[in-house]
Backbone as CSV, one residue per row, in Angstrom:
resi,resn,N_x,N_y,N_z,CA_x,CA_y,CA_z,C_x,C_y,C_z
1,MET,-5.097,-48.794,-67.308,-5.240,-49.860,-66.321,-6.335,-49.490,-65.336
2,GLN,-7.371,-50.291,-65.223,-8.506,-49.951,-64.400,-8.524,-50.804,-63.134
3,GLN,-9.720,-50.992,-62.589,-9.880,-51.677,-61.332,-10.011,-53.182,-61.480
4,HIS,-10.105,-53.682,-62.711,-10.549,-55.052,-62.918,-9.393,-56.048,-62.815
5,TYR,-8.912,-56.261,-61.612,-7.824,-57.196,-61.463,-8.117,-58.202,-60.361
6,ARG,-9.361,-58.268,-59.887,-9.651,-59.092,-58.724,-10.410,-60.374,-59.061
7,ARG,-10.633,-60.666,-60.284,-11.554,-61.741,-60.615,-11.051,-63.122,-60.201
8,THR,-9.966,-63.546,-60.769,-9.422,-64.850,-60.427,-7.924,-64.702,-60.263
9,ALA,-7.293,-65.710,-59.666,-5.862,-65.577,-59.436,-5.218,-66.942,-59.341
10,SER,-3.933,-66.981,-59.646,-3.124,-68.160,-59.384,-1.843,-67.666,-58.733
11,LEU,-1.274,-68.506,-57.887,-0.090,-68.115,-57.138,0.909,-69.254,-57.159
12,LEU,2.167,-68.926,-57.411,3.233,-69.918,-57.444,4.357,-69.421,-56.542
13,ALA,4.690,-70.210,-55.529,5.807,-69.895,-54.635,6.861,-70.974,-54.801
14,THR,8.114,-70.590,-54.901,9.196,-71.544,-55.182,10.283,-71.457,-54.120
15,PRO,10.215,-72.281,-53.089,11.286,-72.312,-52.096,12.607,-72.731,-52.733
16,GLN,13.670,-72.133,-52.310,14.977,-72.469,-52.857,15.309,-73.925,-52.546
17,GLY,15.654,-74.666,-53.603,16.027,-76.059,-53.429,14.856,-76.993,-53.225
18,GLY,13.613,-76.484,-53.352,12.452,-77.332,-53.132,11.511,-77.299,-54.307
19,ALA,10.474,-78.115,-54.226,9.477,-78.170,-55.291,8.563,-76.950,-55.207
20,ALA,7.989,-76.590,-56.336,7.086,-75.435,-56.370,5.833,-75.724,-55.556
21,LEU,5.405,-74.754,-54.792,4.184,-74.832,-54.009,3.185,-73.905,-54.666
22,GLN,2.001,-74.410,-54.986,1.124,-73.588,-55.810,-0.344,-73.923,-55.629
23,PHE,-1.186,-72.953,-55.972,-2.567,-73.278,-56.301,-2.870,-72.732,-57.687
24,ALA,-1.814,-72.619,-58.499,-1.972,-72.191,-59.889,-2.902,-73.155,-60.611
25,GLY,-3.780,-72.625,-61.437,-4.700,-73.460,-62.196,-5.995,-73.738,-61.472
26,ARG,-6.063,-73.441,-60.170,-7.300,-73.679,-59.444,-8.260,-72.516,-59.634
27,ARG,-7.765,-71.442,-60.223,-8.571,-70.272,-60.568,-9.409,-69.827,-59.375
28,LEU,-8.762,-69.612,-58.277,-9.418,-69.163,-57.061,-10.077,-67.807,-57.269
29,ALA,-11.363,-67.723,-56.969,-12.058,-66.437,-57.067,-11.744,-65.625,-55.818
30,LEU,-10.977,-64.565,-55.972,-10.502,-63.820,-54.808,-11.496,-62.749,-54.358
31,TRP,-12.066,-62.045,-55.279,-12.984,-60.960,-54.964,-12.440,-60.064,-53.860
32,ASP,-12.846,-60.302,-52.609,-12.399,-59.449,-51.521,-11.140,-59.992,-50.859
33,GLY,-10.507,-60.979,-51.473,-9.338,-61.591,-50.861,-8.028,-60.961,-51.271
34,VAL,-8.060,-59.865,-52.006,-6.835,-59.215,-52.449,-6.881,-57.752,-52.053
35,ALA,-5.810,-57.282,-51.505,-5.683,-55.851,-51.201,-4.207,-55.513,-51.204
36,TRP,-3.878,-54.289,-51.607,-2.490,-53.891,-51.530,-2.369,-52.419,-51.181
37,THR,-1.282,-52.133,-50.516,-0.910,-50.754,-50.236,0.556,-50.633,-50.599
38,SER,0.892,-49.584,-51.298,2.265,-49.389,-51.756,2.691,-50.590,-52.584
39,SER,3.790,-51.244,-52.217,4.296,-52.363,-53.011,4.051,-53.695,-52.325
40,VAL,3.069,-53.762,-51.424,2.779,-54.995,-50.699,1.391,-55.496,-51.089
41,LEU,1.326,-56.753,-51.519,0.070,-57.413,-51.852,-0.323,-58.289,-50.668
42,ARG,-1.531,-58.108,-50.173,-2.004,-58.881,-49.020,-3.059,-59.868,-49.510
43,LEU,-2.822,-61.145,-49.269,-3.690,-62.211,-49.751,-4.343,-62.931,-48.589
44,THR,-5.654,-63.134,-48.695,-6.349,-64.003,-47.762,-6.703,-65.271,-48.520
45,ILE,-5.945,-66.327,-48.277,-6.093,-67.585,-49.012,-6.785,-68.596,-48.117
46,PRO,-7.876,-69.234,-48.566,-8.553,-70.235,-47.742,-7.589,-71.290,-47.229
47,ALA,-7.740,-71.656,-45.960,-6.804,-72.573,-45.318,-6.727,-73.919,-46.025
48,GLU,-7.851,-74.382,-46.607,-7.826,-75.707,-47.243,-6.899,-75.748,-48.445
49,LEU,-6.611,-74.583,-49.029,-5.709,-74.554,-50.169,-4.242,-74.528,-49.747
50,THR,-3.983,-74.059,-48.558,-2.598,-73.861,-48.135,-2.168,-74.786,-47.003
51,ARG,-3.106,-75.552,-46.452,-2.781,-76.397,-45.301,-1.640,-77.356,-45.597
52,SER,-1.567,-77.820,-46.851,-0.551,-78.822,-47.194,0.830,-78.220,-47.397
53,TRP,0.924,-76.873,-47.564,2.250,-76.340,-47.840,2.662,-75.127,-47.039
54,HIS,1.761,-74.558,-46.240,2.179,-73.349,-45.545,3.252,-73.575,-44.479
55,PRO,3.402,-74.775,-43.863,4.512,-74.919,-42.911,5.879,-74.665,-43.542
56,ALA,5.995,-74.974,-44.832,7.287,-74.779,-45.493,7.600,-73.301,-45.706
57,LEU,6.573,-72.468,-45.667,6.773,-71.051,-45.936,6.732,-70.185,-44.665
58,THR,6.235,-70.747,-43.576,6.064,-69.961,-42.363,7.388,-69.366,-41.893
59,GLY,7.349,-68.065,-41.708,8.510,-67.390,-41.143,9.596,-67.026,-42.117
60,ARG,9.496,-67.466,-43.363,10.532,-67.149,-44.348,9.892,-66.661,-45.645
61,PRO,10.484,-65.677,-46.277,9.973,-65.230,-47.577,10.510,-66.107,-48.706
62,TRP,9.670,-66.368,-49.700,10.073,-67.177,-50.841,9.739,-66.442,-52.128
63,PRO,10.527,-66.647,-53.192,10.177,-66.062,-54.498,8.790,-66.531,-54.933
64,ALA,8.012,-65.631,-55.465,6.639,-65.977,-55.845,6.194,-65.157,-57.039
65,THR,5.242,-65.731,-57.775,4.603,-65.041,-58.889,3.097,-65.137,-58.700
66,ALA,2.411,-64.032,-58.786,0.953,-64.005,-58.686,0.381,-63.515,-60.007
67,ASP,-0.510,-64.303,-60.594,-1.195,-63.927,-61.828,-2.655,-63.643,-61.492
68,LEU,-3.087,-62.435,-61.735,-4.458,-62.035,-61.489,-5.125,-61.748,-62.819
69,ALA,-6.273,-62.367,-63.033,-6.958,-62.225,-64.317,-8.330,-61.606,-64.131
70,ASP,-8.681,-60.727,-65.030,-10.009,-60.126,-65.082,-10.803,-60.897,-66.131
71,VAL,-11.838,-61.628,-65.702,-12.596,-62.508,-66.591,-13.996,-61.951,-66.805
72,SER,-14.422,-61.910,-68.053,-15.755,-61.421,-68.373,-16.821,-62.325,-67.767
73,PRO,-17.889,-61.746,-67.203,-18.968,-62.577,-66.652,-19.810,-63.257,-67.720
74,VAL,-19.695,-62.809,-68.966,-20.482,-63.389,-70.056,-19.697,-64.531,-70.694
75,GLY,-20.353,-65.671,-70.846,-19.705,-66.828,-71.442,-19.311,-66.597,-72.888
76,GLY,-18.281,-67.318,-73.326,-17.816,-67.188,-74.696,-16.344,-67.517,-74.795
77,ARG,-15.814,-67.422,-75.999,-14.406,-67.709,-76.238,-13.542,-66.539,-75.751
78,ASP,-12.369,-66.872,-75.210,-11.408,-65.836,-74.786,-12.054,-64.823,-73.846
79,ARG,-12.443,-65.282,-72.660,-13.160,-64.435,-71.716,-12.239,-63.556,-70.870
80,VAL,-10.940,-63.794,-70.910,-10.026,-63.009,-70.083,-9.870,-61.617,-70.687
81,ARG,-10.235,-60.606,-69.913,-10.178,-59.232,-70.404,-8.808,-58.605,-70.178
82,ALA,-8.124,-59.033,-69.128,-6.808,-58.468,-68.824,-6.097,-59.372,-67.832
83,ASN,-4.773,-59.280,-67.833,-3.946,-60.037,-66.889,-2.983,-59.091,-66.178
84,LEU,-2.778,-59.358,-64.907,-1.798,-58.626,-64.123,-0.854,-59.653,-63.502
85,ARG,0.428,-59.570,-63.828,1.430,-60.502,-63.282,2.339,-59.749,-62.318
86,LEU,2.434,-60.260,-61.109,3.272,-59.668,-60.077,4.336,-60.674,-59.651
87,THR,5.545,-60.240,-59.501,6.601,-61.089,-58.960,7.160,-60.427,-57.707
88,GLY,7.645,-61.250,-56.806,8.197,-60.727,-55.572,8.480,-61.855,-54.607
89,THR,8.331,-61.601,-53.319,8.559,-62.615,-52.288,7.312,-62.742,-51.425
90,LEU,6.975,-63.980,-51.094,5.763,-64.293,-50.346,6.122,-64.746,-48.938
91,GLN,5.352,-64.270,-47.958,5.585,-64.660,-46.580,4.269,-64.655,-45.817
92,ARG,4.078,-65.664,-44.975,2.866,-65.745,-44.156,3.053,-64.896,-42.920
93,GLU,2.024,-64.115,-42.590,2.108,-63.281,-41.408,2.120,-64.146,-40.153
94,GLN,2.849,-63.722,-39.164,2.951,-64.457,-37.921,1.630,-64.373,-37.162
95,SER,1.004,-65.532,-36.968,-0.268,-65.570,-36.262,-0.581,-67.004,-35.885
96,ALA,-1.289,-67.167,-34.791,-1.706,-68.506,-34.381,-2.913,-68.968,-35.191
97,CYS,-3.528,-68.060,-35.895,-4.706,-68.390,-36.695,-4.294,-69.109,-37.972
98,GLU,-4.983,-70.228,-38.274,-4.638,-71.013,-39.456,-4.865,-70.223,-40.737
99,ALA,-5.854,-69.317,-40.705,-6.183,-68.533,-41.900,-5.478,-67.181,-41.894
100,ALA,-4.308,-67.096,-41.260,-3.569,-65.841,-41.208,-3.254,-65.351,-42.617
101,PRO,-3.333,-64.041,-42.841,-3.050,-63.509,-44.172,-1.592,-63.721,-44.585
102,TRP,-1.396,-63.677,-45.896,-0.062,-63.744,-46.473,0.245,-62.372,-47.063
103,THR,1.499,-62.017,-47.087,1.898,-60.775,-47.734,2.934,-61.079,-48.809
104,MET,2.847,-60.338,-49.890,3.789,-60.492,-50.988,4.425,-59.141,-51.261
105,GLN,5.720,-59.059,-51.094,6.461,-57.843,-51.415,6.688,-57.822,-52.920
106,ILE,6.094,-56.867,-53.600,6.111,-56.850,-55.059,7.378,-56.173,-55.567
107,SER,8.013,-56.825,-56.545,9.216,-56.237,-57.143,9.004,-55.853,-58.603
108,THR,8.157,-56.598,-59.335,7.846,-56.239,-60.727,6.359,-56.398,-60.977
109,CYS,5.874,-55.659,-61.971,4.449,-55.659,-62.282,4.274,-55.551,-63.795
110,GLN,3.494,-56.474,-64.387,3.201,-56.443,-65.815,1.696,-56.480,-66.036
111,TRP,1.234,-55.646,-66.971,-0.196,-55.557,-67.294,-0.393,-55.865,-68.763
112,GLN,-1.375,-56.732,-69.071,-1.674,-57.061,-70.468,-3.176,-57.023,-70.687
113,GLU,-3.588,-56.166,-71.599,-5.007,-55.993,-71.918,-5.365,-56.870,-73.111
114,SER,-6.566,-57.444,-73.094,-7.057,-58.227,-74.223,-8.066,-57.381,-74.982
115,ASP,-7.723,-57.037,-76.224,-8.614,-56.186,-77.013,-8.968,-56.789,-78.363
116,GLY,-8.710,-58.099,-78.514,-9.030,-58.762,-79.768,-7.908,-58.745,-80.774
117,ALA,-6.892,-57.942,-80.544,-5.715,-57.880,-81.412,-4.506,-58.378,-80.630
118,ALA,-3.397,-58.527,-81.318,-2.178,-58.954,-80.646,-1.761,-57.889,-79.639
119,SER,-1.546,-58.305,-78.410,-1.151,-57.353,-77.375,0.061,-57.894,-76.637
120,HIS,0.806,-57.003,-76.042,2.027,-57.386,-75.351,1.993,-56.822,-73.939
121,PRO,2.610,-57.527,-72.991,2.626,-57.035,-71.617,3.318,-55.681,-71.512
122,ILE,2.807,-54.860,-70.619,3.373,-53.545,-70.354,3.951,-53.548,-68.951
123,ASP,5.203,-53.153,-68.825,5.823,-53.049,-67.511,5.330,-51.787,-66.822
124,LEU,4.853,-51.949,-65.586,4.352,-50.818,-64.819,5.244,-50.570,-63.609
125,GLU,5.308,-49.338,-63.201,6.011,-49.025,-61.982,5.201,-49.542,-60.799
126,VAL,5.876,-50.257,-59.907,5.188,-50.831,-58.760,4.504,-49.748,-57.931
127,ALA,5.094,-48.569,-57.880,4.523,-47.473,-57.092,3.130,-47.083,-57.577
128,ARG,2.813,-47.388,-58.849,1.499,-47.023,-59.381,0.378,-47.790,-58.691
129,LEU,0.694,-48.969,-58.160,-0.349,-49.773,-57.532,-0.988,-49.050,-56.356
130,SER,-0.181,-48.316,-55.607,-0.702,-47.647,-54.417,-1.689,-46.547,-54.756
131,GLY,-1.649,-46.054,-55.994,-2.551,-44.983,-56.388,-3.817,-45.472,-57.051
132,MET,-3.958,-46.776,-57.233,-5.132,-47.316,-57.902,-6.341,-47.312,-56.976
133,ARG,-7.485,-46.951,-57.517,-8.731,-46.965,-56.769,-9.783,-47.708,-57.583
134,PRO,-10.639,-48.492,-56.928,-11.681,-49.220,-57.672,-12.617,-48.265,-58.398
135,ASP,-13.038,-48.667,-59.586,-14.056,-47.917,-60.303,-15.363,-48.033,-59.523
136,PRO,-16.183,-46.983,-59.479,-17.433,-47.042,-58.711,-18.354,-48.195,-59.107
137,LEU,-18.298,-48.645,-60.360,-19.183,-49.736,-60.804,-18.578,-51.114,-60.574
138,ALA,-17.339,-51.191,-60.137,-16.665,-52.483,-60.016,-17.421,-53.496,-59.162
139,PRO,-17.956,-53.125,-57.985,-18.616,-54.132,-57.148,-19.856,-54.762,-57.774
140,THR,-20.525,-54.037,-58.665,-21.778,-54.540,-59.244,-21.681,-54.783,-60.744
141,GLU,-20.497,-54.618,-61.324,-20.359,-54.718,-62.780,-20.819,-56.070,-63.308
142,ALA,-20.366,-57.165,-62.716,-20.726,-58.497,-63.213,-22.237,-58.711,-63.157
143,GLU,-22.856,-58.291,-62.063,-24.302,-58.436,-61.928,-25.041,-57.615,-62.976
144,LEU,-24.575,-56.402,-63.224,-25.205,-55.543,-64.223,-25.117,-56.151,-65.616
145,ILE,-23.931,-56.644,-65.962,-23.740,-57.221,-67.299,-24.585,-58.473,-67.477
146,MET,-24.585,-59.361,-66.480,-25.361,-60.587,-66.585,-26.859,-60.278,-66.665
147,HIS,-27.316,-59.262,-65.943,-28.734,-58.903,-66.003,-29.109,-58.424,-67.403
148,LEU,-28.241,-57.644,-68.013,-28.515,-57.192,-69.373,-28.635,-58.371,-70.332
149,HIS,-27.718,-59.322,-70.225,-27.714,-60.447,-71.162,-28.800,-61.479,-70.864
150,ASP,-29.201,-61.589,-69.616,-30.217,-62.582,-69.257,-31.639,-62.056,-69.451
151,ALA,-31.836,-60.768,-69.197,-33.199,-60.241,-69.180,-33.461,-59.108,-70.172
152,HIS,-32.403,-58.525,-70.712,-32.595,-57.360,-71.586,-31.680,-57.446,-72.814
153,LEU,-31.742,-58.566,-73.526,-30.888,-58.728,-74.695,-31.225,-57.692,-75.763
154,GLY,-32.460,-57.233,-75.762,-32.842,-56.197,-76.710,-32.095,-54.895,-76.471
155,VAL,-31.734,-54.634,-75.225,-30.966,-53.431,-74.915,-29.568,-53.535,-75.515
156,VAL,-28.978,-54.740,-75.452,-27.659,-54.940,-76.045,-27.721,-54.713,-77.551
157,GLU,-28.811,-55.198,-78.183,-28.963,-54.986,-79.633,-29.092,-53.494,-79.943
158,ARG,-29.829,-52.772,-79.120,-29.986,-51.329,-79.351,-28.653,-50.598,-79.156
159,LEU,-27.855,-51.051,-78.199,-26.536,-50.443,-78.012,-25.664,-50.650,-79.249
160,SER,-25.832,-51.803,-79.910,-25.017,-52.082,-81.100,-25.313,-51.117,-82.234
161,ARG,-26.471,-50.457,-82.187,-26.807,-49.491,-83.233,-25.941,-48.234,-83.145
162,LEU,-25.264,-48.072,-82.015,-24.367,-46.928,-81.844,-22.983,-47.203,-82.412
163,VAL,-22.755,-48.438,-82.875,-21.469,-48.832,-83.444,-21.481,-48.553,-84.940
164,ALA,-20.369,-48.095,-85.473,-20.270,-47.828,-86.911,-20.590,-49.096,-87.708
165,VAL,-21.315,-48.923,-88.812,-21.767,-50.062,-89.609,-20.605,-50.925,-90.077
166,ASP,-19.509,-50.306,-90.496,-18.389,-51.099,-91.005,-17.768,-51.977,-89.920
167,GLN,-17.884,-51.595,-88.645,-17.340,-52.410,-87.570,-18.189,-53.647,-87.301
168,LEU,-19.436,-53.624,-87.775,-20.341,-54.749,-87.540,-20.341,-55.748,-88.686
169,GLN,-19.629,-55.472,-89.759,-19.601,-56.403,-90.892,-18.977,-57.732,-90.465
170,GLY,-19.696,-58.811,-90.749,-19.210,-60.139,-90.387,-19.446,-60.514,-88.944
171,ALA,-20.122,-59.655,-88.191,-20.362,-59.948,-86.777,-21.439,-61.011,-86.624
172,VAL,-21.252,-61.897,-85.662,-22.247,-62.927,-85.357,-22.844,-62.721,-83.969
173,ARG,-22.204,-61.869,-83.178,-22.698,-61.625,-81.818,-22.087,-60.340,-81.280
174,VAL,-22.897,-59.603,-80.538,-22.407,-58.432,-79.819,-22.745,-58.631,-78.348
175,ALA,-21.771,-58.460,-77.487,-21.959,-58.659,-76.050,-21.360,-57.484,-75.293
176,VAL,-21.866,-57.257,-74.096,-21.272,-56.242,-73.229,-19.997,-56.827,-72.631
177,TRP,-18.893,-56.149,-72.846,-17.577,-56.623,-72.417,-17.181,-56.018,-71.070
178,ARG,-17.541,-54.752,-70.883,-17.144,-54.064,-69.656,-18.084,-52.882,-69.403
179,MET,-18.354,-52.633,-68.121,-19.110,-51.454,-67.721,-18.312,-50.737,-66.635
180,GLU,-18.119,-49.443,-66.811,-17.380,-48.662,-65.830,-17.986,-47.272,-65.763
181,SER,-17.488,-46.461,-64.870,-18.105,-45.165,-64.627,-18.043,-44.244,-65.839
182,GLU,-17.075,-44.461,-66.730,-16.914,-43.581,-67.894,-17.680,-44.053,-69.123
183,GLY,-18.094,-45.342,-69.151,-18.798,-45.819,-70.332,-18.943,-47.322,-70.340
184,ILE,-19.429,-47.827,-71.451,-19.672,-49.257,-71.633,-18.916,-49.723,-72.874
185,THR,-18.307,-50.898,-72.789,-17.540,-51.454,-73.905,-18.260,-52.667,-74.463
186,LEU,-18.465,-52.687,-75.776,-19.096,-53.812,-76.459,-18.034,-54.673,-77.131
187,ARG,-18.258,-55.967,-77.104,-17.382,-56.916,-77.793,-18.115,-57.399,-79.041
188,ILE,-17.511,-57.183,-80.204,-18.094,-57.580,-81.484,-17.400,-58.847,-81.944
189,GLU,-18.122,-59.954,-81.903,-17.548,-61.259,-82.225,-17.822,-61.621,-83.677
190,ARG,-16.832,-62.248,-84.312,-16.940,-62.626,-85.715,-16.855,-64.141,-85.871
191,ALA,-17.327,-64.639,-87.001,-17.346,-66.077,-87.238,-15.946,-66.670,-87.214
192,SER,-14.950,-65.875,-87.523,-13.561,-66.354,-87.538,-13.026,-66.640,-86.141
193,GLY,-13.770,-66.210,-85.115,-13.304,-66.364,-83.746,-12.649,-65.110,-83.202
194,ARG,-12.351,-64.167,-84.070,-11.763,-62.912,-83.637,-12.852,-61.971,-83.127
195,PHE,-12.421,-60.952,-82.417,-13.376,-59.973,-81.932,-12.722,-58.598,-81.883
196,ALA,-13.570,-57.588,-81.817,-13.116,-56.207,-81.697,-13.904,-55.549,-80.573
197,LEU,-13.336,-54.507,-79.989,-13.983,-53.809,-78.894,-14.326,-52.383,-79.305
198,THR,-15.493,-51.932,-78.873,-15.919,-50.563,-79.115,-16.382,-49.943,-77.803
199,PHE,-15.830,-48.792,-77.484,-16.171,-48.099,-76.244,-17.225,-47.035,-76.517
200,LEU,-18.313,-47.068,-75.729,-19.390,-46.083,-75.845,-19.424,-45.280,-74.543
201,PRO,-19.042,-44.022,-74.577,-19.019,-43.226,-73.347,-20.432,-42.848,-72.896
202,TRP,-20.636,-42.822,-71.576,-21.889,-42.291,-71.051,-21.946,-40.782,-71.340
203,PRO,-23.127,-40.211,-71.371,-23.218,-38.749,-71.534,-22.432,-38.008,-70.449
204,ARG,-22.393,-38.594,-69.248,-21.553,-38.074,-68.165,-21.184,-39.249,-67.268
205,ALA,-20.106,-39.089,-66.507,-19.658,-40.167,-65.631,-20.793,-40.602,-64.718
206,THR,-20.882,-41.931,-64.479,-22.004,-42.473,-63.713,-21.521,-43.175,-62.455
207,ASN,-22.488,-43.678,-61.684,-22.228,-44.424,-60.453,-23.335,-45.461,-60.304
208,PRO,-23.254,-46.359,-59.313,-24.266,-47.413,-59.197,-25.697,-46.892,-59.086
209,ASP,-25.892,-45.733,-58.489,-27.242,-45.196,-58.332,-27.786,-44.569,-59.609
210,ALA,-26.888,-44.208,-60.524,-27.312,-43.494,-61.728,-27.104,-44.291,-63.005
211,VAL,-26.653,-45.547,-62.887,-26.294,-46.284,-64.092,-27.504,-46.544,-64.987
212,CYS,-28.685,-46.773,-64.412,-29.879,-47.000,-65.239,-30.229,-45.752,-66.039
213,ALA,-30.134,-44.591,-65.402,-30.405,-43.343,-66.105,-29.363,-43.091,-67.183
214,SER,-28.102,-43.438,-66.895,-27.036,-43.265,-67.890,-27.272,-44.168,-69.090
215,LEU,-27.717,-45.411,-68.823,-27.989,-46.344,-69.908,-29.153,-45.847,-70.760
216,ALA,-30.191,-45.321,-70.119,-31.340,-44.791,-70.865,-30.934,-43.612,-71.734
217,ALA,-30.073,-42.746,-71.205,-29.608,-41.594,-71.983,-28.781,-42.032,-73.178
218,LEU,-27.985,-43.086,-73.002,-27.170,-43.598,-74.105,-28.062,-44.239,-75.170
219,LEU,-29.056,-45.006,-74.733,-29.969,-45.658,-75.676,-30.775,-44.640,-76.472
220,ALA,-31.026,-43.487,-75.880,-31.789,-42.450,-76.584,-31.040,-41.927,-77.801
221,GLN,-29.718,-42.133,-77.830,-28.911,-41.687,-78.964,-28.882,-42.717,-80.098
222,ALA,-29.397,-43.940,-79.838,-29.305,-45.021,-80.824,-30.322,-44.836,-81.944
223,PRO,-29.938,-45.138,-83.188,-30.892,-45.095,-84.297,-32.041,-46.068,-84.058
224,THR,-33.179,-45.802,-84.667,-34.343,-46.673,-84.472,-34.291,-47.925,-85.327
225,CYS,-33.498,-47.891,-86.397,-33.426,-49.041,-87.305,-32.468,-50.082,-86.758
226,PRO,-32.937,-51.345,-86.561,-32.031,-52.390,-86.059,-30.975,-52.763,-87.083
227,ARG,-29.862,-53.296,-86.606,-28.766,-53.712,-87.477,-28.981,-55.150,-87.958
228,THR,-28.489,-55.470,-89.124,-28.776,-56.763,-89.749,-27.929,-57.898,-89.209
229,TRP,-26.954,-57.621,-88.330,-26.117,-58.724,-87.839,-26.877,-59.654,-86.910
230,VAL,-27.986,-59.161,-86.286,-28.695,-59.940,-85.289,-29.275,-61.194,-85.926
231,VAL,-29.010,-62.375,-85.288,-29.520,-63.642,-85.825,-30.427,-64.300,-84.812
């Protein structure tokens, strides 16, 4: 389980005896709007999304479910890389400010990774959340990946040369799926709609200042002959 849980989110709060209050499905981009310490999730939700229902929740905790999804910045089918589902109770902090933060006391936590094969949610200990730290590349990962695909598609093709030939059979596209301090993950897409993931480790752990040098060192290991999957 890595740092990639801040991309988009949906939240459902269910007051006892009342209708569900939600912004589920609006796919709110949270980015810096999520933080947690220990078993408490702190949400900064734009007032325009909550103005219609926060009076019903003010001052009282309600059962709630928060779904946080990590979405690939590269377009394509099945872009969700992982899901984190949290259940607990939601309560708005006491404040005269309309945009006062909300807190969610977490009681259960489930993590599900998307790797192209059938996967099942994994129950995690809530205490593990307090020990999580962002990967050094997390703040710039989306920008790095989009830059590669928009301006350096040839680099992506060269990275694919590091993948075993049998893994590329039937491939119609190779894309960068994830970049982190330990390496880069490629997504190998097939005509059937299925995909597989291959992790390529950097020669050594990297950071935002050294990622270009790490990429150059990795490319230096690639064979000179291009692969035939490229169309």
